[in-house]
C-alpha positions in Angstrom: -52.1 -36.7 22.7 -51.7 -37.0 18.9 -54.6 -38.8 17.2 -52.2 -41.4 15.9 -50.8 -42.0 19.4 -54.3 -42.4 20.8 -55.3 -44.9 18.1 -52.1 -47.0 18.5 -52.5 -47.0 22.3 -56.0 -48.5 21.9 -54.7 -51.0 19.3 -51.9 -52.1 21.7 -54.4 -52.6 24.5 -56.4 -54.9 22.2 -53.3 -56.7 21.0 -52.4 -57.7 24.5 -55.6 -59.8 24.7 -55.6 -61.0 21.1 -52.1 -62.5 21.2 -53.3 -64.9 24.0 -55.3 -66.7 21.3 -52.9 -69.5 20.2 -54.1 -69.5 16.6 -53.2 -65.9 16.1 -49.5 -65.6 15.0 -49.1 -61.9 14.1 -51.0 -58.7 14.7 -50.8 -55.3 13.0 -52.7 -52.0 12.8 -53.9 -50.5 9.5 -56.1 -47.7 8.3 -55.6 -43.9 8.4 -52.9 -44.0 11.1 -50.7 -46.0 8.8 -51.5 -43.9 5.7 -50.5 -40.8 7.8 -54.0 -39.2 7.9 -55.5 -39.9 11.3 -58.2 -37.5 12.6 -60.9 -37.3 15.2 -63.1 -39.5 13.0 -60.6 -42.3 12.5 -61.6 -45.8 13.7 -59.2 -48.6 14.5 -58.4 -51.4 12.0 -56.5 -54.4 13.3 -55.2 -57.3 11.1 -54.4 -60.8 12.4 -52.6 -63.6 10.6 -53.7 -66.9 11.9 -52.7 -70.5 11.3 -56.4 -71.3 11.6 -59.4 -68.9 12.1 -60.2 -68.6 15.8 -63.7 -69.5 16.7 -66.4 -66.9 17.3 -66.7 -68.1 20.8 -63.0 -67.6 21.6 -63.0 -64.1 20.0 -66.2 -63.2 22.0 -64.4 -63.9 25.3 -61.7 -61.4 24.3 -64.3 -58.7 23.6 -65.9 -59.5 26.9 -62.6 -59.1 28.7 -62.1 -55.8 27.0 -65.5 -54.7 28.2 -66.4 -53.4 24.8 -69.2 -50.8 24.7 -71.1 -52.7 21.9 -70.5 -55.6 19.6 -71.8 -54.7 16.2 -71.0 -58.0 14.3 -68.9 -61.1 14.3 -68.4 -63.4 11.3 -66.3 -66.4 10.2 -65.9 -67.5 6.6 -63.6 -70.5 6.6 -64.3 -71.2 2.9 -62.5 -67.8 2.2 -60.1 -68.1 5.1 -61.4 -64.9 6.6 -63.2 -63.7 9.8 -64.2 -60.2 11.1 -65.2 -58.6 14.4 -66.7 -55.1 14.6 -67.3 -53.5 17.9 -67.1 -50.2 19.8 -64.4 -49.7 22.4 -63.7 -46.5 24.3 -65.9 -44.6 21.9 -64.1 -45.9 18.8 -65.3 -48.4 16.2 -62.9 -51.3 16.1 -62.5 -53.7 13.1 -60.5 -56.8 13.5 -59.8 -58.9 10.4 -58.5 -62.5 10.7 -56.7 -64.1 7.7 -55.4 -67.6 7.7 -51.9 -68.3 6.5 -53.1 -70.9 3.9 -55.3 -68.3 2.2 -52.4 -65.8 2.0 -50.1 -68.5 0.5 -52.8 -69.5 -2.0 -53.1 -65.9 -3.1 -49.4 -65.7 -3.8 -49.7 -68.9 -5.8 -52.6 -67.5 -7.8 -50.5 -64.3 -8.6 -47.5 -66.4 -9.7 -49.6 -68.7 -12.0 -51.5 -65.7 -13.4 -48.3 -63.7 -14.0 -49.6 -60.4 -12.7 -51.3 -58.7 -9.7 -55.0 -58.1 -10.4 -57.1 -55.3 -8.8 -59.1 -58.1 -7.0 -56.0 -59.3 -5.1 -55.8 -56.1 -3.1 -57.9 -57.1 -0.2 -55.1 -59.3 1.3 -52.3 -57.2 -0.2 -53.8 -54.1 1.6 -53.4 -55.8 4.9 -49.8 -56.8 4.3 -48.6 -53.5 2.8 -50.6 -50.9 4.7 -49.9 -51.9 8.3 -47.8 -51.1 11.3 -46.7 -54.3 13.1 -47.8 -54.6 16.7 -46.8 -58.2 17.5 -45.1 -60.6 15.1 -42.6 -63.0 16.7 -42.1 -64.9 13.5 -41.9 -61.8 11.3 -44.7 -63.0 9.1 -45.7 -59.5 7.9 -42.1 -58.7 7.0 -41.8 -62.0 5.1 -45.0 -61.5 3.1 -44.1 -57.9 2.4 -40.7 -58.9 0.9 -42.4 -61.5 -1.2 -44.8 -58.9 -2.6 -41.9 -56.7 -3.8 -40.9 -59.2 -6.4 -44.3 -59.0 -7.9 -44.2 -55.2 -8.3 -43.5 -55.3 -12.0 -46.7 -57.4 -12.4 -48.8 -54.4 -11.2 -48.2 -52.6 -14.5 -49.5 -55.5 -16.6 -53.0 -55.2 -15.0 -52.9 -51.3 -15.1 -52.1 -51.3 -18.8 -55.0 -53.6 -19.5 -57.4 -51.5 -17.4 -56.2 -48.3 -19.0 -57.0 -49.6 -22.4 -60.5 -50.5 -21.2 -60.9 -47.1 -19.7 -59.9 -45.3 -22.9 -62.1 -47.5 -25.0 -65.1 -47.2 -22.8 -65.1 -43.5 -22.2 -63.2 -41.9 -25.0 -63.9 -44.1 -28.0 -67.4 -43.1 -29.2 -67.3 -45.9 -31.7 -66.8 -48.6 -29.1 -69.4 -51.4 -29.2 -69.4 -51.6 -25.4 -68.8 -48.0 -24.4 -70.6 -45.5 -22.2 -72.1 -43.9 -25.3 -74.1 -47.0 -26.0 -75.6 -46.8 -22.5 -76.4 -43.1 -23.1 -78.4 -44.1 -26.2 -80.3 -46.7 -24.1 -81.0 -43.9 -21.5 -79.8 -46.5 -19.0 -79.0 -43.9 -16.3 -78.9 -46.2 -13.3 -76.2 -48.3 -15.0 -74.3 -45.2 -16.2 -74.0 -43.9 -12.7 -72.6 -47.3 -11.5 -70.2 -47.5 -14.5 -68.7 -44.0 -13.6 -68.0 -45.2 -10.1 -66.4 -48.5 -11.3 -64.2 -46.8 -13.9 -63.1 -44.1 -11.5 -61.8 -46.9 -9.2 -60.0 -48.4 -12.2 -58.6 -44.9 -13.0 -57.3 -44.6 -9.4 -55.7 -48.0 -9.6 -53.8 -47.0 -12.8 -52.8 -43.6 -11.4 -51.5 -45.2 -8.1 -49.6 -47.9 -10.1 -48.0 -45.3 -12.3 -46.7 -43.7 -9.2 -45.4 -47.0 -7.8 -48.1 -47.2 -5.1 -50.4 -50.0 -4.2 -54.1 -49.3 -4.5 -57.0 -50.7 -2.7 -60.6 -49.4 -2.9 -60.6 -48.3 0.7 -57.6 -46.1 -0.1 -60.0 -44.0 -2.2 -61.0 -42.4 1.2 -57.6 -40.7 1.3 -57.0 -40.1 -2.4 -58.0 -36.5 -2.1 -54.8 -36.0 -0.1 -52.6 -38.8 -1.6 -52.9 -37.8 -5.2 -51.5 -34.3 -4.6 -48.3 -36.0 -3.4 -47.8 -38.0 -6.7 -45.1 -37.1 -9.2 -47.3 -38.1 -12.1 -50.8 -36.7 -12.2 -52.8 -34.5 -14.6 -53.5 -30.9 -13.7 -56.4 -30.4 -11.2 -56.8 -34.2 -10.9 -58.3 -34.1 -7.4 -60.4 -31.0 -8.2 -62.0 -32.8 -11.2 -62.6 -36.1 -9.4 -64.3 -34.1 -6.6 -66.4 -32.3 -9.2 -67.6 -35.6 -10.6 -68.4 -36.8 -7.0 -70.4 -33.7 -6.2 -72.6 -33.7 -9.3 -75.9 -35.4 -9.1 -77.6 -38.2 -11.0 -80.1 -36.5 -13.2 -79.5 -36.7 -17.0 -77.8 -33.4 -17.4 -75.4 -33.9 -14.4 -74.6 -37.4 -15.5 -73.6 -36.0 -18.9 -71.4 -33.4 -17.1 -69.7 -36.2 -15.1 -68.9 -38.1 -18.3 -67.5 -35.0 -20.0 -65.3 -34.2 -17.0 -64.1 -37.8 -16.7 -63.5 -38.0 -20.5 -61.3 -34.9 -20.4 -59.4 -36.2 -17.3 -58.7 -39.5 -19.1 -57.4 -37.7 -22.1 -55.1 -35.5 -20.0 -53.8 -38.6 -18.2 -53.2 -40.7 -21.3 -49.7 -39.3 -22.1 -48.6 -40.0 -18.5 -49.8 -43.6 -18.8 -47.2 -44.2 -21.5 -44.7 -44.4 -18.6 -46.3 -47.6 -17.3 
């Protein structure tokens, strides 16, 4: 059996139980199987759209009926319109996310009022775009996906802003708030964190340039996805991997900055297409 078939089979089994909870209105699978990169290490990510978050007690009865091997954690955050269950089933780690409809609608209103899609919006967007529908009688996933498409032009507004920040921070040695100020401070803990943050911003810009949505969890597959892009600098994945492999002593941090600086410069001409 193909790895994707095995994962989807498990997800469908869980869906049969989840859809019995009246507050759940749509169910989909996400993760590596949807991105096209499932392997023997893949877990199972399930997304639920709810008219109201199901109680922990109700969800626990479903896990009991499934005879899950182990419940790792359960949480409910009604103030954020989100809940999560993590457990082990048939040797696979399963993550079920619950989002209420009100929270999704409010996110769309925020985007409309703001006038662009921000990198911080991608938690919910990820669950709408990167999914394969398992059960959706009212076609909610399809409805929200269509709504997102009209915001696509907004993606580039945030990407242009972030790209200016990236260039100013890592390339402009005269910047008042750049990486070189932190080098003078010998603030190496913070420098290491900044490199990680700005690489995530870099990936957001690169994905947007190639008309792809980006979420931080997609970084897991960027070593494969970037090679499929039309617009990318030479040896992009190779250089990002080099940065990741280097350590955190002073000399290696400086090497990371040098490699990232060169990567940014080589990408700048492409970013004019945004």
